[in-house]
N, C-alpha and C positions, 0 to 999 in steps of 0.2 A: 454732189459737193456742187457747189457755182462754178461753173467753166470744166469739169471733169463731169459729171450726170447731165448739168443743166445750165442752158450757156447763159450770160450777164446779160450780153443782147439779144435782138433779135426779133425775129418779126410772131406772129401767134402762131404761123403754121411751123415753129421750131420748136412751138413745145408743146403738140400731138401728145404727147405722151403723160404729160403735166398738163390733164386739163384744168384744174382751179388754179392756174397762171395766166389762164389766156382770158378769162375776164379782167384782172389784171392791167396784162399791157392791151386792150380793147382800152378799158380808159386808159392809160396813158396816154393813148396814139387819139383817141379824141378831144385831152385836154391843148395834144401839141399843133392835131388839126384845126383848133377851132372851131370843133362842132359841140357848141352848148347843150348842144338837146340829147345827143347821144353822152354826153359829159356829165349830166345831171340826170338820166338815166343810173346810171352806175349813184350816182351820189344823191340818190330817192332820201333816201332820212338827214342829209340836210336840210331838205325844207318843207313846206310847211307843204302835207299828202294830200288836203281840201285840194291844193291848188294845180289850174290843168298839164299839161307834160306844159305848153309854148310861156304860163307864168313863170316853171321851172327853169324852163330855156332860159327865157329873161334874166332870175334872178342867181345862175351858174354865170350867164357873159358880165353881169356886174358883178364877181367874186373872181370870175379868172382872167378878163381880157385883159387887164394889166400885167398877166405873170403866165410868160410868159415863158413854156416848157422849150429847154435847149436841148436836155438828153438825161434818159437815164439808164440805170443798167438792177440790173439782180444781185446783193451784194450776201443775203443769206436763205437756205431757205430748211426752214424746222417743220419737220412730218412730227405729228406730236402723237398722231393712232387716226386711225383709217377714215374719220370724217373732222378734221383739224390740222391745219397747214399756216404755218405762218409763213410768210415772203416775205424780207424787207428790201426795199427799194429805196436807191440812191438819186434824185431826181437835180436837175439845175435848172437852175429858170430864171429869169430877170426878171424885173421891177423898178421903174424909175431910172434905169438905165443903170440900175446894183444887180450886180449878178451875188444870186441867192444859192449854195448849197444846204436839201437835205436831204434826214434820215426817216 
């Protein structure tokens, strides 16, 4: 349960017992820190696989430069089996001075 067994907010060190959460936190932190190279590595499937890492980072920058991540939190974690988990995240971000909230 979120906020009982697993924190809804935290750093990757807070999720040592939940290693499948760490890449999600790292991806969100890359977005928040505008680290488009690292972010594009987590989102590789969004980009042409034939492109270089630098080209993917450039495309990622185009997609995310106006989407400023403000906060995120884990809403729910469903462990369906030993190799399948679903992590629901709420993100609050701004674009064109409008606040967006997505799950």
